[in-house]
C-alpha positions in Angstrom: 16.3 54.3 48.6 15.2 57.8 49.0 12.6 59.9 47.1 15.3 61.3 44.8 15.3 58.0 42.9 11.5 57.8 42.9 10.9 58.5 39.3 13.3 55.7 38.3 11.0 53.2 40.1 7.5 54.0 38.8 7.2 50.3 37.9 7.6 49.3 41.5 5.1 49.2 44.3 5.1 50.7 47.8 5.3 47.2 49.2 8.6 46.8 47.3 10.0 50.3 48.0 8.7 50.8 51.6 9.4 47.5 53.5 8.1 45.5 55.1 5.4 44.3 52.8 2.0 44.6 54.4 0.1 41.5 55.2 -3.5 40.9 54.1 -5.9 42.9 56.2 -7.8 41.1 58.8 -11.3 39.8 58.1 -13.8 42.5 59.0 -11.4 45.3 58.2 -13.0 48.5 56.8 -13.2 49.3 53.1 -10.5 51.9 53.6 -8.1 49.5 55.2 -8.5 47.1 52.3 -8.1 49.9 49.8 -4.9 51.2 51.3 -3.4 47.7 51.5 -4.4 47.2 47.9 -2.8 50.5 46.8 0.5 49.4 48.3 0.6 46.6 45.6 0.0 49.0 42.6 3.0 50.2 40.7 3.7 53.9 41.5 3.3 54.9 37.9 -0.3 53.5 37.9 -1.5 55.3 41.0 -4.3 57.7 40.1 -5.0 61.1 41.8 -7.7 59.5 44.0 -5.2 56.8 45.0 -2.6 59.4 45.9 -5.2 61.4 47.9 -6.1 58.3 49.9 -2.4 57.4 50.6 -1.5 61.0 51.5 -4.5 61.4 53.8 -3.7 58.1 55.5 0.0 59.1 55.7 1.2 56.0 54.0 4.8 55.9 52.6 4.9 59.6 52.4 8.5 59.9 51.1 7.3 58.0 48.0 3.8 59.3 47.7 4.3 63.1 48.3 6.6 63.5 45.3 3.9 62.0 43.0 1.2 64.3 44.6 3.3 67.4 44.3 4.1 66.6 40.7 0.3 66.7 39.9 -0.3 69.7 42.1 2.3 71.8 40.4 0.4 71.3 37.2 -3.1 71.6 38.6 -3.2 72.8 42.2 -7.0 72.5 42.5 -7.2 69.1 40.9 -10.4 67.2 41.9 -8.8 63.9 42.8 -12.0 62.3 44.2 -14.3 64.4 46.4 -14.0 68.0 45.3 -11.6 70.5 43.6 -8.6 70.9 45.8 -9.0 67.7 47.8 -5.5 66.4 47.0 -4.0 69.8 47.8 -5.7 70.0 51.1 -4.7 66.4 52.0 -1.1 67.2 51.0 -0.8 70.5 53.0 -2.2 68.7 56.1 0.7 66.3 56.2 2.8 66.9 59.3 5.9 69.1 58.9 8.2 66.2 59.9 7.2 64.3 56.7 8.6 67.1 54.6 12.0 67.0 56.3 13.4 64.6 53.7 11.6 66.6 50.9 12.5 70.3 51.5 12.7 71.2 47.8 9.3 69.7 47.1 7.8 71.4 50.1 9.2 74.8 49.0 7.8 74.1 45.5 4.4 73.3 46.8 4.5 76.3 49.1 5.1 78.6 46.1 2.2 77.0 44.3 -0.1 77.5 47.3 1.1 81.1 47.8 0.3 81.8 44.1 -3.3 80.6 44.2 -5.9 83.2 43.3 -7.9 84.3 46.3 -11.2 83.7 44.5 -10.1 80.0 44.0 -9.2 79.6 47.6 -12.6 81.0 48.7 -14.3 78.2 46.7 -12.7 75.5 48.8 -14.4 74.0 51.9 -14.7 76.1 55.0 -11.4 76.2 56.9 -9.3 75.5 53.9 -7.9 79.1 53.6 -6.4 78.8 57.1 -4.9 75.4 56.4 -3.2 76.8 53.2 -2.0 79.9 55.1 -0.5 77.7 57.8 1.3 75.6 55.2 2.8 78.7 53.5 3.8 80.2 56.8 5.8 77.2 57.8 8.4 78.2 55.3 
């Protein structure tokens, strides 16, 4: 199943949509490892912006997670998912170009959003963000 059908499956989990199911993390695993494993068991429609930021940043099931992230970013590009305004956007534009190969329309849509960001807003982001955003737009 591809990302085209994603919105029809918001009641399903990444473990269901992106086999194989992940096993329970080993004892002594980090909090992040436990969190990511747990998020794979949450229905897609229940993932919060902070959850999406974590999954995108960890590059987990990107064909299923990126469409959800882009849907939020189109509405509010500088959304504060967890750490600071624009954190979900920066995690999303940092995804390798290969991950967007199956999502060219979404990539183009996000590229247009990024290109339209006011300069003053971009300057408020953490140091180095402007370059990351410019590289993402230039890939098109």
